[in-house]
C-alpha positions in Angstrom: 123.5 111.9 83.8 123.9 113.9 80.7 121.2 115.2 78.4 120.2 112.6 75.9 121.2 109.7 78.1 118.7 106.9 78.3 117.3 105.6 81.7 114.7 102.8 81.8 112.2 104.0 79.3 113.2 107.7 79.9 115.4 110.0 78.0 117.3 112.8 80.0 115.9 116.1 78.7 117.7 118.2 81.3 120.3 117.7 84.0 121.5 120.4 86.3 123.7 118.8 89.0 122.5 119.4 92.4 119.3 121.1 91.1 117.1 119.3 88.7 116.9 116.1 86.6 114.0 116.0 83.8 113.2 112.8 82.2 110.9 112.4 79.3 109.4 109.3 77.4 106.6 108.1 75.2 104.9 104.9 74.3 101.7 104.0 72.3 99.4 105.3 74.9 101.2 108.3 76.5 103.8 110.9 76.3 105.2 111.6 79.8 107.8 113.6 82.0 109.3 113.1 85.4 111.1 116.0 86.9 113.1 115.8 90.0 114.0 119.0 91.7 116.4 119.5 94.8 115.9 122.5 97.0 117.9 123.6 100.0 115.9 122.7 103.3 118.1 124.2 105.9 121.7 123.3 107.2 123.0 120.4 105.4 119.5 119.3 104.3 118.0 119.0 100.7 114.3 118.4 99.8 113.7 116.2 96.8 110.5 116.9 94.8 109.1 114.7 92.0 106.8 116.2 89.5 105.0 114.2 86.8 103.3 115.3 83.7 101.6 113.1 81.0 99.3 113.3 77.9 97.1 110.4 76.9 95.9 110.9 73.4 93.0 109.1 71.9 90.6 106.6 73.1 93.3 104.1 74.0 95.1 106.8 76.0 92.0 107.5 77.9 91.7 104.0 78.9 95.4 103.7 79.9 95.0 106.9 81.9 92.2 105.3 83.8 94.2 102.3 84.5 97.3 104.2 85.6 96.1 107.3 87.2 92.5 106.3 88.1 93.4 103.3 90.2 96.0 105.3 92.2 98.8 103.1 90.9 100.8 106.0 89.7 100.8 107.7 93.2 101.9 104.5 94.9 104.8 104.0 92.3 106.0 107.7 92.8 105.8 107.4 96.6 107.8 104.0 96.4 110.3 105.8 94.2 110.8 108.6 96.5 111.0 106.3 99.5 113.8 104.4 97.6 115.8 107.6 97.1 115.3 108.4 100.8 116.6 104.9 101.7 119.9 105.6 99.8 120.5 109.0 101.4 123.2 109.1 104.1 121.8 108.4 107.4 122.0 111.9 108.7 120.4 113.2 105.7 117.2 111.2 105.9 114.0 113.0 107.1 110.5 111.7 107.1 108.2 114.4 105.9 
């Protein structure tokens, strides 16, 4: 992915192969970012971390934040996303943790 590319409601803000992918987006109720970081985790192992950030301006944003963050839906979605990535990793690279 190259900077400026679009991926499902996100724009690639930064892409450093093998290190980081930063995605940003916005809609009526929020501005948000999703940053994936890859870290060496031993011999032939890599740790993937996902960091999310968001701003929810105005009263409508506060309601939206309550629906997305307050219900735990966001945490569930991020866990599913990471599990999907884990599922696509080569068999020897998968690690539950």
